[in-house]
C-alpha positions as CSV (number, residue, x, y, z in Angstrom):
1,M,63.8,59.0,126.3
2,N,64.9,58.9,122.6
3,P,64.1,61.9,120.5
4,D,61.4,61.5,117.9
5,P,63.2,60.8,114.6
6,T,60.2,62.2,112.7
7,L,60.5,65.6,114.5
8,A,64.3,65.7,113.9
9,T,63.8,65.0,110.2
10,A,61.2,67.7,109.9
11,R,63.4,70.2,111.7
12,A,66.4,69.4,109.6
13,S,64.3,69.8,106.4
14,R,63.5,73.4,107.6
15,D,67.2,74.2,108.1
16,W,69.0,76.0,105.3
17,H,71.5,74.1,103.1
18,P,74.9,75.9,103.3
19,V,75.1,76.3,99.5
20,T,71.7,77.9,99.4
21,L,72.7,80.4,102.1
22,L,75.8,81.3,100.1
23,A,73.7,81.9,97.0
24,L,71.4,84.3,99.0
25,L,74.4,86.1,100.4
26,A,75.9,86.4,96.9
27,A,72.6,87.8,95.6
28,W,72.5,90.4,98.4
29,L,76.1,91.5,97.9
30,A,75.7,91.6,94.1
31,T,72.6,93.8,94.2
32,A,72.2,95.9,97.3
33,G,75.9,95.8,98.1
34,N,76.8,97.1,94.6
35,L,74.3,100.0,94.2
36,P,77.2,102.4,93.3
37,L,78.3,100.2,90.5
38,W,74.9,99.6,88.9
39,S,73.7,103.2,89.3
40,T,76.9,104.4,87.7
41,I,76.6,102.0,84.8
42,A,72.9,102.9,84.4
43,R,73.8,106.6,83.9
44,L,76.4,106.0,81.2
45,P,75.5,106.9,77.6
46,E,76.3,103.3,76.6
47,T,73.4,102.0,78.5
48,R,70.6,103.2,76.3
49,G,68.2,101.0,74.4
50,W,67.1,97.4,74.9
51,H,70.4,95.9,73.6
52,A,72.4,97.9,76.2
53,W,70.0,96.8,79.0
54,L,70.3,93.2,77.9
55,N,74.0,93.4,78.2
56,L,73.7,95.1,81.6
57,G,71.5,92.1,82.7
58,L,74.1,89.7,81.4
59,L,76.8,91.6,83.4
60,M,74.7,91.5,86.6
61,L,74.1,87.7,86.3
62,A,77.8,87.1,85.5
63,F,78.8,89.2,88.5
64,F,76.4,87.2,90.7
65,A,77.9,84.0,89.4
66,F,81.5,85.0,90.0
67,L,80.6,86.4,93.4
68,F,78.9,83.1,94.3
69,A,82.0,81.2,93.2
70,F,84.2,83.5,95.3
71,L,82.0,82.9,98.4
72,G,82.0,79.2,97.7
73,L,85.7,79.0,97.9
74,L,86.0,81.4,100.9
75,V,83.0,80.6,103.2
76,W,82.7,77.3,105.0
77,P,80.5,76.3,108.0
78,R,83.1,76.9,110.8
79,W,83.5,80.6,110.0
80,R,80.3,81.2,108.0
81,R,78.7,83.7,110.4
82,V,81.8,85.9,111.0
83,V,82.9,86.1,107.4
84,G,79.4,86.8,106.2
85,V,78.9,89.7,108.6
86,L,82.4,91.0,107.8
87,L,81.7,91.0,104.1
88,L,78.4,92.9,104.7
89,L,80.3,95.5,106.7
90,V,83.1,96.0,104.1
91,V,80.6,96.2,101.2
92,T,78.2,98.5,103.0
93,V,80.8,101.0,104.2
94,S,82.5,101.0,100.8
95,S,79.2,101.5,99.0
96,H,78.3,104.3,101.3
97,Y,81.4,106.3,100.6
98,M,81.3,105.6,96.9
99,L,77.7,106.8,96.7
100,S,78.3,109.8,99.0
101,F,81.7,111.1,97.7
102,G,82.1,109.5,94.3
103,V,85.4,107.8,95.4
104,V,86.5,104.3,94.3
105,V,88.4,101.6,96.2
106,D,91.9,101.0,94.9
107,P,95.2,100.2,96.7
108,T,96.0,103.9,97.4
109,M,92.6,104.5,98.8
110,L,92.9,101.5,101.0
111,V,96.3,102.9,102.3
112,N,94.4,106.2,103.1
113,V,91.8,104.2,105.1
114,V,94.5,102.3,107.0
115,Q,96.4,105.5,107.9
116,T,93.3,107.5,108.8
117,D,93.5,108.5,112.5
118,W,90.6,109.1,114.8
119,R,90.4,112.8,114.1
120,E,90.0,112.2,110.3
121,A,87.7,109.3,110.9
122,R,85.5,111.5,113.2
123,D,85.0,114.0,110.3
124,L,83.8,111.2,108.1
125,M,81.2,109.9,110.5
126,S,77.6,110.9,109.8
127,G,74.1,109.9,110.5
128,A,73.8,108.6,106.9
129,L,76.7,106.2,107.6
130,M,75.0,104.9,110.7
131,L,71.7,104.3,108.8
132,A,73.6,102.6,106.0
133,I,75.3,100.2,108.5
134,L,71.9,99.5,110.1
135,A,70.3,98.7,106.7
136,G,73.3,97.0,105.1
137,V,74.8,95.2,108.1
138,G,72.5,95.2,111.1
139,L,69.3,93.8,109.6
140,P,70.8,91.3,107.0
141,G,73.6,90.5,109.5
142,W,71.1,89.6,112.2
143,W,69.2,87.4,109.7
144,W,72.4,85.7,108.5
145,W,73.6,85.0,112.0
146,R,70.4,83.4,113.2
147,R,69.8,81.1,110.3
148,A,69.8,77.4,111.2
149,V,72.1,75.6,108.9
150,R,71.6,72.0,107.9
151,R,74.4,69.7,108.9
152,V,75.9,68.1,105.9
153,P,78.8,65.6,106.2
154,P,82.1,67.4,105.4
155,V,83.0,65.3,102.4
156,Q,79.5,65.6,100.9
157,L,79.4,69.4,101.5
158,A,82.8,69.9,100.0
159,F,81.7,68.0,96.8
160,Q,78.4,69.9,96.6
161,Q,79.9,73.3,97.3
162,L,82.8,72.9,94.9
163,A,80.6,71.5,92.2
164,A,78.4,74.6,92.6
165,V,81.5,76.8,92.3
166,M,82.5,75.2,89.1
167,A,78.9,75.5,87.7
168,A,78.9,79.2,88.7
169,L,82.3,79.8,87.0
170,V,81.1,78.2,83.8
171,L,77.9,80.2,83.9
172,G,79.7,83.4,84.5
173,M,82.2,82.8,81.7
174,G,79.4,81.9,79.3
175,L,77.4,85.1,80.1
176,L,80.5,87.2,79.6
177,W,81.2,85.5,76.3
178,L,77.6,86.3,75.1
179,G,78.1,90.0,75.7
180,F,81.9,90.2,75.5
181,Q,82.2,92.9,72.8
182,D,80.0,95.4,74.5
183,L,81.1,94.6,78.0
184,A,84.8,94.8,77.1
185,S,84.2,98.2,75.5
186,L,82.3,99.4,78.6
187,M,85.1,98.4,80.9
188,R,87.8,99.8,78.6
189,N,86.1,103.2,78.3
190,H,85.2,103.5,82.0
191,K,88.2,102.1,83.9
192,S,86.8,103.3,87.3
193,L,84.1,100.7,87.2
194,R,86.6,98.0,88.0
195,Y,87.3,99.7,91.3
196,M,83.6,99.8,92.2
197,A,82.9,96.0,92.1
198,N,82.3,95.1,95.8
199,P,84.0,93.2,97.4
200,F,86.5,92.3,94.6
201,N,87.9,95.8,94.7
202,T,88.8,95.5,98.4
203,V,90.3,92.0,97.9
204,Y,92.4,93.3,95.0
205,A,93.5,96.3,97.0
206,V,94.5,94.2,100.0
207,G,96.4,91.8,97.7
208,R,98.3,94.6,96.0
209,L,99.3,96.2,99.3
210,S,100.3,92.9,100.8
211,A,102.6,92.2,97.9
212,S,104.2,95.6,98.0
213,P,107.2,96.0,100.3
214,V,107.0,99.8,100.0
215,A,103.3,99.8,101.2
216,R,104.3,97.5,104.1
217,G,107.2,99.7,105.0
218,Q,109.6,96.8,104.7
219,G,112.7,96.1,102.6
220,P,116.0,97.9,102.8
221,L,116.2,101.7,102.6
222,M,118.3,102.6,99.6
223,P,120.6,105.6,100.0
224,V,120.2,108.6,97.7
225,G,122.8,111.3,97.1
226,E,125.6,109.9,99.1
227,D,128.0,112.4,97.5
228,A,125.8,115.4,98.6
229,R,127.8,118.5,99.7
230,L,127.2,122.3,99.9
231,R,128.3,124.3,96.9
232,T,129.2,127.3,99.2
233,T,129.5,127.9,102.9
234,A,128.0,131.0,104.6
235,L,130.7,133.4,105.7
236,A,128.7,134.4,108.8
237,P,125.7,132.9,110.6
238,A,123.5,135.8,109.4
239,Q,124.3,134.8,105.8
240,A,123.2,131.2,106.2
241,P,120.0,130.7,104.1
242,L,116.7,129.8,105.7
243,I,114.3,127.9,103.5
244,V,110.7,127.1,104.5
245,L,108.9,124.6,102.3
246,V,105.2,124.5,103.0
247,V,103.4,121.3,102.0
248,G,99.8,122.3,101.4
249,E,96.9,119.9,102.0
250,T,94.1,119.4,99.5
251,A,94.4,122.9,97.9
252,R,93.2,122.9,94.3
253,A,94.4,125.5,91.9
254,A,90.9,126.2,90.6
255,N,90.0,128.0,93.9
256,F,93.2,129.9,94.4
257,G,92.7,133.6,93.9
258,L,96.2,134.1,92.4
259,G,95.3,131.7,89.6
260,G,92.4,133.8,88.3
261,Y,89.6,132.4,90.5
262,A,86.6,134.7,90.6
263,R,86.7,135.1,94.4
264,D,89.6,136.8,96.1
265,T,90.6,133.8,98.3
266,T,94.3,135.0,98.5
267,P,94.1,138.7,99.3
268,R,97.4,139.0,101.2
269,L,99.4,136.9,98.7
270,R,97.9,139.0,95.9
271,Q,99.4,142.1,97.5
272,L,102.8,140.5,97.6
273,H,102.4,139.3,94.0
274,A,101.4,142.8,92.8
275,A,104.5,144.2,94.5
276,G,106.7,141.8,92.6
277,D,107.7,139.9,95.8
278,L,105.9,136.7,95.0
279,L,106.0,134.1,92.1
280,Y,102.9,132.1,91.4
281,F,103.0,129.1,89.1
282,P,99.5,128.5,87.6
283,D,100.2,125.2,85.8
284,V,101.4,122.6,88.3
285,R,100.4,118.9,88.5
286,S,100.6,116.7,91.6
287,C,102.3,113.4,92.0
288,G,99.2,111.7,93.3
289,T,95.6,112.3,94.4
290,N,96.1,111.5,98.1
291,T,98.6,112.4,100.8
292,Q,99.9,108.9,101.2
293,T,101.1,108.9,97.6
294,S,101.9,112.5,96.9
295,V,104.0,113.4,100.0
296,P,106.6,110.6,99.6
297,C,106.6,111.0,95.8
298,M,107.2,114.8,95.8
299,F,110.2,114.3,98.1
300,S,111.5,111.5,96.0
301,H,114.2,111.8,93.2
302,L,112.3,109.3,91.0
303,G,109.4,111.4,89.7
304,R,105.8,110.3,89.5
305,E,106.0,107.5,86.9
306,A,109.1,105.8,88.3
307,Y,107.9,106.2,91.9
308,G,104.6,104.6,91.1
309,S,106.2,101.6,89.5
310,S,109.1,101.1,92.1
311,D,109.0,98.5,94.8
312,V,112.2,99.9,96.4
313,R,112.3,102.2,99.4
314,H,114.6,105.2,98.9
315,E,115.9,108.0,101.1
316,T,114.2,111.3,100.5
317,L,115.1,114.9,99.8
318,M,115.3,115.6,103.5
319,D,118.0,112.8,103.9
320,V,120.0,114.4,101.1
321,L,119.8,117.9,102.6
322,Q,120.8,116.6,106.0
323,R,123.7,114.6,104.6
324,A,125.0,117.8,102.9
325,G,125.4,119.3,106.3
326,L,122.3,121.5,106.5
327,A,120.0,121.8,109.5
328,T,116.6,120.2,108.7
329,L,113.3,120.2,110.5
330,W,109.8,118.9,109.8
331,I,106.8,120.4,111.7
332,D,103.6,118.5,111.0
333,N,100.0,119.6,111.6
334,Q,98.6,116.8,109.5
335,S,98.5,113.0,109.6
336,G,102.3,112.6,109.7
337,C,105.1,112.8,107.1
338,K,104.5,109.3,105.6
339,G,108.1,108.3,106.3
340,V,109.7,111.4,104.7
341,C,110.9,112.9,108.0
342,D,111.7,109.7,110.0
343,R,115.5,110.3,110.0
344,I,115.5,114.1,110.7
345,P,114.3,116.3,113.6
346,N,110.5,116.4,113.5
347,V,107.6,117.4,115.7
348,E,103.8,117.1,115.5
349,T,101.5,120.0,116.5
350,R,98.1,118.5,116.1
351,A,97.8,117.4,119.7
352,A,99.0,120.7,121.1
353,N,96.9,122.3,123.9
354,D,97.3,126.0,122.9
355,P,93.7,127.3,123.2
356,R,94.4,130.1,120.7
357,W,94.8,127.6,117.9
358,C,93.6,124.2,119.1
359,Q,90.3,122.7,120.1
360,A,88.7,119.2,120.0
361,G,92.0,117.5,119.5
362,E,93.2,119.4,116.4
363,C,94.9,122.7,115.7
364,L,94.8,125.4,113.1
365,D,98.0,125.7,111.0
366,E,99.2,128.8,112.8
367,I,100.2,126.6,115.7
368,M,103.2,125.6,113.6
369,L,104.3,129.3,113.6
370,E,104.3,129.2,117.3
371,E,106.5,126.1,117.3
372,L,108.8,127.2,114.5
373,P,111.1,129.7,116.2
374,R,111.7,127.4,119.2
375,Q,112.4,124.3,117.2
376,W,114.6,126.2,114.8
377,Q,116.8,127.5,117.6
378,A,117.0,124.0,119.1
379,L,118.7,122.6,116.0
380,D,122.4,121.9,115.8
381,P,124.1,125.4,115.6
382,Q,126.9,124.2,113.4
383,R,124.3,123.0,110.9
384,R,122.3,126.2,111.2
385,A,125.4,128.1,110.4
386,R,125.4,126.4,107.0
387,G,121.7,126.9,106.3
388,T,118.3,125.5,107.3
389,V,115.5,123.8,105.4
390,V,112.2,123.6,107.4
391,V,109.1,121.8,106.2
392,L,105.6,122.9,107.4
393,H,103.0,120.2,106.7
394,Q,99.6,121.9,106.8
395,M,96.2,120.7,107.8
396,G,95.2,123.1,105.0
397,S,91.9,122.3,103.4
398,H,91.5,118.7,104.5
399,G,87.9,117.6,104.1
400,P,85.1,116.9,104.5
401,A,85.1,119.2,107.5
402,Y,86.3,122.2,105.6
403,H,84.6,124.5,108.0
404,K,87.0,123.5,110.8
405,R,90.0,124.6,108.7
406,S,89.6,128.4,109.2
407,P,88.9,130.6,112.3
408,A,85.7,132.5,112.6
409,A,87.5,135.8,112.1
410,L,88.6,134.8,108.6
411,K,85.4,133.3,107.3
412,A,84.6,135.7,104.4
413,F,82.1,133.4,102.7
414,L,79.0,132.3,104.4
415,P,77.0,130.1,105.0
416,E,79.3,127.1,105.3
417,C,78.6,123.4,105.0
418,E,79.1,122.0,108.5
419,R,78.0,118.4,107.8
420,A,80.1,115.4,107.4
421,S,78.0,114.2,104.5
422,L,78.8,116.8,101.8
423,P,76.0,115.8,99.4
424,D,73.6,116.9,102.2
425,C,74.8,120.5,101.8
426,S,74.1,122.9,98.9
427,P,77.0,123.2,96.4
428,Q,77.5,126.9,97.5
429,Q,77.8,126.0,101.1
430,I,80.5,123.4,100.3
431,V,82.4,125.9,98.2
432,N,82.1,128.6,100.9
433,A,83.6,126.4,103.5
434,Y,86.4,125.3,101.2
435,D,87.2,128.8,100.0
436,N,87.4,130.0,103.6
437,S,90.1,127.3,104.1
438,I,92.0,128.6,101.2
439,R,91.7,132.1,102.5
440,Y,93.2,130.9,105.8
441,T,96.1,129.3,103.9
442,D,96.6,132.7,102.4
443,H,96.8,134.2,105.9
444,F,99.1,131.5,107.1
445,L,101.5,131.8,104.2
446,A,101.6,135.6,104.6
447,R,102.4,135.3,108.3
448,T,105.2,132.8,107.5
449,I,106.7,135.3,105.0
450,E,106.5,138.0,107.6
451,W,108.5,135.8,110.0
452,L,111.1,135.0,107.4
453,R,111.5,138.7,106.6
454,A,112.2,139.4,110.3
455,Q,115.1,137.0,110.4
456,N,117.2,139.4,108.3
457,R,119.0,136.7,106.3
458,P,118.7,135.2,102.8
459,A,115.4,133.4,103.0
460,A,112.8,131.7,100.8
461,L,109.4,130.2,101.0
462,L,108.2,127.6,98.6
463,Y,104.5,126.4,98.8
464,V,102.9,123.6,96.9
465,S,99.8,121.5,97.7
466,D,100.1,117.7,97.8
467,H,96.9,117.2,95.7
468,G,93.7,118.8,94.8
469,E,90.0,118.2,95.7
470,S,86.7,117.5,94.1
471,L,83.8,119.6,95.4
472,G,80.9,117.8,93.8
473,E,81.8,118.2,90.1
474,R,80.5,115.2,88.2
475,G,79.3,113.7,91.4
476,L,82.8,113.5,92.9
477,Y,83.8,114.7,96.3
478,L,87.1,114.7,98.2
479,H,90.0,113.1,96.4
480,G,91.9,109.8,95.9
481,M,90.7,108.8,92.4
482,P,93.2,106.6,90.5
483,Y,95.6,109.0,88.8
484,A,94.8,107.9,85.3
485,M,91.2,108.7,85.7
486,A,91.3,111.5,88.2
487,P,89.7,114.8,87.3
488,D,91.7,118.0,86.9
489,E,90.4,119.3,90.2
490,Q,92.3,116.5,92.0
491,T,95.7,116.9,90.2
492,H,96.0,120.6,89.4
493,V,97.5,122.3,92.4
494,P,98.8,125.8,93.4
495,M,102.5,126.5,93.8
496,L,104.2,129.8,94.7
497,A,107.6,131.0,95.8
498,W,108.7,134.0,97.9
499,L,112.5,134.9,97.7
500,S,114.0,137.5,99.9
501,P,115.8,140.4,98.2
502,S,119.1,139.3,99.9
503,L,118.7,135.8,98.5
504,K,118.0,137.0,95.0
505,A,120.9,139.4,95.1
506,A,123.3,136.7,96.4
507,R,122.3,134.3,93.7
508,G,122.2,136.9,91.0
509,W,118.7,135.9,89.7
510,P,117.3,138.4,87.2
511,A,113.7,139.4,88.1
512,D,112.4,138.9,84.5
513,C,113.9,135.4,84.3
514,L,112.1,134.4,87.6
515,R,108.8,135.7,86.2
516,A,109.3,133.8,83.0
517,Q,109.5,130.5,84.9
518,T,105.9,131.0,86.1
519,G,104.6,130.7,82.6
520,R,105.8,127.1,82.1
521,A,104.2,123.8,83.1
522,W,105.6,122.2,86.2
523,S,104.9,119.2,88.5
524,H,105.9,117.6,91.7
525,D,108.7,116.0,89.8
526,H,110.6,119.3,89.9
527,L,110.4,119.8,93.7
528,F,113.3,117.6,94.7
529,H,115.7,119.2,92.2
530,T,114.5,122.8,92.8
531,V,115.0,122.6,96.6
532,L,118.5,121.1,96.1
533,G,119.3,124.0,93.8
534,L,117.8,126.5,96.2
535,A,119.8,125.1,99.1
536,Q,122.9,125.0,96.9
537,V,123.4,121.2,97.4
538,E,125.5,119.4,94.8
539,T,125.0,115.7,94.1
540,Q,125.0,113.5,91.1
541,V,121.4,112.7,91.7
542,A,120.4,116.3,91.2
543,K,119.1,117.1,87.7
544,P,119.5,120.8,86.8
545,A,117.0,120.4,83.9
546,L,114.3,119.7,86.5
547,D,115.3,122.7,88.7
548,I,112.7,125.4,88.2
549,L,115.2,128.2,89.1
550,A,118.2,126.8,87.3
551,P,117.7,128.8,84.1
552,C,117.9,132.0,86.2
553,A,121.1,131.0,87.9
554,T,122.6,130.6,84.4
555,A,121.1,133.9,83.2
556,G,122.6,135.7,86.3
557,R,126.0,134.6,85.3
558,L,125.8,136.0,81.7
């Protein structure tokens, strides 16, 4: 029996034309999928008065036109369902975190996402995220997947869809031209807006990362400091220096008690500082606003600006120290060393099973002090006889689960925020949880100094955080803003140094000279050269002008 052609024609007329569906998807993504962008623009002082709102309307229409053109080139019938749902997911998740934490999506933020492990991802999960996925992916995705699509001959569809793309591009360019002066000024004055345009921000970030050999971990590794050698050799094993470099995590200078914060978040370090045993540097800037950028950068010889523009992979400070003949060790309680420790002895502690420090798959930072003596003794004794440089990479104040970063016995500020969605907590609860994590860092550093004292040898501890953190100021939470537009809270970090009396005497560093260095402005750019000087490693790549302690070595010889 032949099907009724009249029924088939009626059914086909009810099916959706592919181009119409693309227009609806573009409209959804341009509006509901970009709430962070439009709400941010609406709050700007430039969007006041009817003229400003007219320009905002032009921008929204132009954005829709360009998004439709993008979809018209990307989405074709064979993969329409999958790509549509994937776009809904990307846009919804991105919008949720932009609205919740004030972050933006740029290449460095995408690297953070890619390198986030299950423990960090768990801390970012919340009921609000599940609701956002249900509203932004589940319901529209179900509708999108079930739509019956009209069958259009391939050549005819290609002509119609590409013609619609061209029309959309012309419309978009025309709308931008009408409001060009005001829109260009808006984008120039608020550069973060370009990283909020879903899904173009994600496409741009993926493209940048795909084109970068450094981000892909490819390309040859260029040697650094091939001429490295020790300036002096210890006369006896007990005279071999022991240097511990603590890489802090997400500690911002604004909440460090030693820097003048109203709360005493660093009581034990304050005692050491008052006794003259500790140097605190109040004006230090980070190399980046996230761990993936800052940790490799601070161990690089290039400095922030050159590192950010380089597509070449280089060896790091740890390679140079090891080449000079020193014993080197990296102990990590965070998400890894980001390639810095790949060629030296290293160990991770986050998955340890010590019930004193560990639970639910992660450990407090004191687990590293349990591991340190054993790992240090296991290093090559000939190298240890020349000196040792150990790096302890903290979990520190990693958010948003700040309340997990300190033990109950050291929680001085209550109540704490215990939610994954920080905006759901009061500002004071967030600050309480964060300040407790800083207080625990104070305890951890003081314990590390105690261990160094007990070794009865020239020793030093140098602590600096990898980047800072936003705690709700100006609607921003966490970190990862593009450096050029990052607030001070994300780039101003604490740094301190403890030098044993025997080390200061051996180097002849005057106490007043050391204190004088704390009054100057420093940055991560100085870390590479300062550690080389501290370890007495000579190499042409070292720059004494960037060594924080070099002026005191000169003063000690006068």
